[in-house]
N, C-alpha and C positions, 0 to 999 in steps of 0.2 A: 370321666374325670375323678370319680370317687377312688378308683383303683390307683391313679396317679398319686392321690393324697396318701393312700396307704403306703406307696412306695417311698414317699418322702418320710413317712413314719419308720419304715424299715432302715432307711439309711441312718436316721438319727438313733434307731434302736441299737445299732452296732456301737454307737458312741456311748450310749447309756449303759449298754451291757458291759462296757469296759471295767465296771467295778468288780467283775469276777476275775480272780486269780491276781498273782503278784505283778506281772509284767502289765496286765490290764489295768491294775490300780495306778501304776506309774503313768499310763497314757491318759487316764481319767484325771490325774492330778495335773498333767501337762495342759489339758484342754479346758479344764474347769474355769469358768469366769472369763474365758478369752474369746477372741475372734477366731473362728475355726473354719478352714476350707478343706475340701477334700473331693476326690473323684470317686464315683461308685458304679458298680455294676452289680445287678441283682436279677435273679431268675425267679419268677413266681411258680408255685408248685399246684396251682389250680387245675382244673380240668384241661386246660391248654397251656402249655408252658410259654411264658413271655419273658423275653430278656430286655433289661433296661440298662442304659448307660448314661452317666451324666456327671454333673459337678454341683457342689453345694457350698454355700457360704452362710454361716450362722454366726450371729452376734447377740448375746442376750435373747430376748424374745423375737428378734428379727431374723429373716432368713430369705435366701434366694436359691431355689432348686431348678436346674436345667436338666431336662430328660428327653433325649430324642426328639428335640424341637418343641417340646411343651416346657413351660415355665411356671413356676409358683413363686410369687413374691409376697413377703409379709412384713409390714413395718410395726407389728405388734398390736396394731388396732384394726388394720384392714388386710385382707388377703385377696391377691389377684391371681387367678389361674389363667394363663394365657396359652392359647392353641394357635400357634403361628400358621400351621398348615390350613386350619379352618378359618383363620382370622377372626377369632372369638376371644373375648375377655369375660370371665365371671369375677364380679366383685362381691365379697362377702365378708362377714365378721369372722375372726379366727374361731376355731371351735376346740373340740376335744382332741383333734390330731395335734394341735399345737401344744396342749398341756402335756401330751405324751412326749412329743418331739423335745420339749425344753426341760423335762424333768427326768433326769436319768434314774432317779429312785423309782419312778413309776415303770420303767422298762426292766428293772432287775428281774431276772428269772424268765424273761421273754426271748432269750438268746441261748442256743446251745452251740456246742462245738466251736466256741470262741477261740480263735487264734490271733495274738496280737504281736506285731512287729514294731520297729521304731517309729514307722510312719504308715502302718497298715493295720487293717483289722479285717477279720472275716468270720462268718458264722451262719447259723440257721435260726430264723425267726420261729418262735413256737407259740406266740400269742394268738389271739382270736381274730377272726375276720377272713376275708378272702386272701389275705397275704400270708396266712399261716403256712409254714413250711418253706417260704421263700428262703433261698440262700443269697448271701451278699458278700461282696469284697469291697473294702474301702482302701484307696491308695493315696499317696501325696497328702496325708494329713498334716496340716500346718497350723500352728496355733500362734497368735501374736496378741499384743495388747489391744484391747478394745478401743475403737475410735470414738464410740459415744455419740455418734450422729446417725439417726435412723433414716435420714432422708435418701440415702443410696438404696434402701429397701423399699421405696415407695415406687410404684410403677406408674408411669406418666401416660395416662390414656389420651391426653390432648395431642400427643405426638402422632396419633393414629389417623389415617385417612378415612374417609367416608365408607370404604368398602368393609370395614371391620364392624362386627356386631358386639356391643358392650352391654351386658346384662348385669344390672345392679341388684344384688339379692339381699342387700342390707335392710 
């Protein structure tokens, strides 16, 4: 699950890294302070190459990431990591990953070979950790006015049946 959290970080890193270059600055200006959604694809460069594909929705300090059947939900106060295949949910307080995810300034310098289009971005993550060297592509980047309601970013564990394992780590 920690690896998946780093994947989330990488997807956001590409948005944060958008402060590099002229067209990237225009993209950053377009998404700053907005509700942002995008599709992502990334490949880790660790000992074994792993490919991830998914979608993301970010608004302020709230987000939802879907990746190959796993999900990460965060309403700014609580993070739910949901593994649908294993029927497991981990509940925890947001951590350092969210600080990086939601602060483009902290991500500057962590992405190289950045290419930005009207609604796309791609590059290579050069930050530390197991995700170092991962390449990513973001497509269908859309920005709209924030809704200001974080309830849609709250995962409802009460809707799960008794076969699910819910681990609260807060």
